[in-house]
C-alpha positions as CSV (number, residue, x, y, z in Angstrom):
1,M,-78.9,-37.9,5.2
2,K,-79.6,-41.5,4.2
3,A,-78.2,-44.3,6.4
4,I,-75.7,-46.7,4.8
5,D,-77.0,-50.3,4.4
6,R,-73.8,-52.2,5.3
7,D,-75.5,-55.5,4.2
8,E,-76.1,-54.3,0.7
9,L,-74.5,-56.6,-1.9
10,L,-72.6,-54.7,-4.5
11,S,-71.6,-56.0,-8.0
12,V,-68.0,-55.9,-9.1
13,R,-68.9,-53.0,-11.4
14,Q,-70.3,-51.0,-8.5
15,V,-67.2,-51.7,-6.4
16,L,-65.0,-50.5,-9.2
17,E,-67.0,-47.3,-9.6
18,L,-66.9,-46.7,-5.8
19,L,-63.1,-47.1,-5.9
20,G,-62.8,-44.4,-8.5
21,G,-62.6,-46.4,-11.6
22,V,-60.2,-49.2,-10.6
23,S,-59.9,-51.6,-13.6
24,R,-61.6,-55.0,-13.6
25,D,-58.1,-56.6,-14.2
26,T,-56.7,-54.9,-11.2
27,F,-59.6,-56.1,-9.0
28,Y,-59.1,-59.7,-10.1
29,E,-55.3,-59.4,-9.5
30,W,-56.1,-58.2,-6.0
31,R,-58.3,-61.3,-5.6
32,E,-55.5,-63.6,-6.8
33,K,-53.2,-62.0,-4.2
34,R,-56.0,-62.2,-1.6
35,T,-55.8,-58.4,-1.0
36,A,-59.2,-57.6,-2.4
37,P,-62.2,-57.0,-0.1
38,P,-64.1,-60.2,0.9
39,C,-66.4,-61.5,-1.9
40,F,-69.4,-63.8,-2.2
41,R,-69.7,-66.0,-5.3
42,L,-73.4,-66.4,-6.1
43,P,-74.8,-69.6,-7.6
44,N,-74.8,-68.0,-11.1
45,G,-71.0,-67.4,-10.7
46,H,-71.2,-63.7,-10.2
47,L,-69.3,-62.0,-7.3
48,R,-70.8,-59.7,-4.8
49,V,-69.2,-57.6,-2.0
50,R,-71.0,-56.5,1.1
51,R,-70.9,-52.7,1.4
52,G,-69.8,-53.1,5.0
53,D,-66.9,-55.4,4.1
54,L,-65.8,-52.9,1.4
55,L,-65.9,-50.0,3.9
56,D,-64.0,-52.1,6.5
57,W,-61.4,-53.1,3.9
58,L,-60.9,-49.5,2.9
59,E,-60.5,-48.4,6.5
60,G,-57.9,-51.1,6.9
61,L,-55.9,-49.5,4.0
62,R,-55.9,-46.0,5.6
63,D,-52.4,-44.8,6.5
64,A,-51.9,-44.3,10.2
65,P,-50.9,-40.7,11.2
66,G,-47.2,-40.3,11.0
67,R,-46.7,-43.5,9.0
68,A,-44.7,-43.1,5.8
69,A,-46.6,-43.7,2.6
């Protein structure tokens, strides 16, 4: 089993695919609301998300046992 590189920088497209096909519009709405995972803006203007930040963000969204959805 391959180790996960938490420092890998993912493109927005890769993040959307990993999230099961979330739309680009939804991702940018999350960014406006500051509920998206932390992003880096590269000098060329493109966004990147550290894989570790994405995993931490997802873990923070997990429902606690016994908590209503």
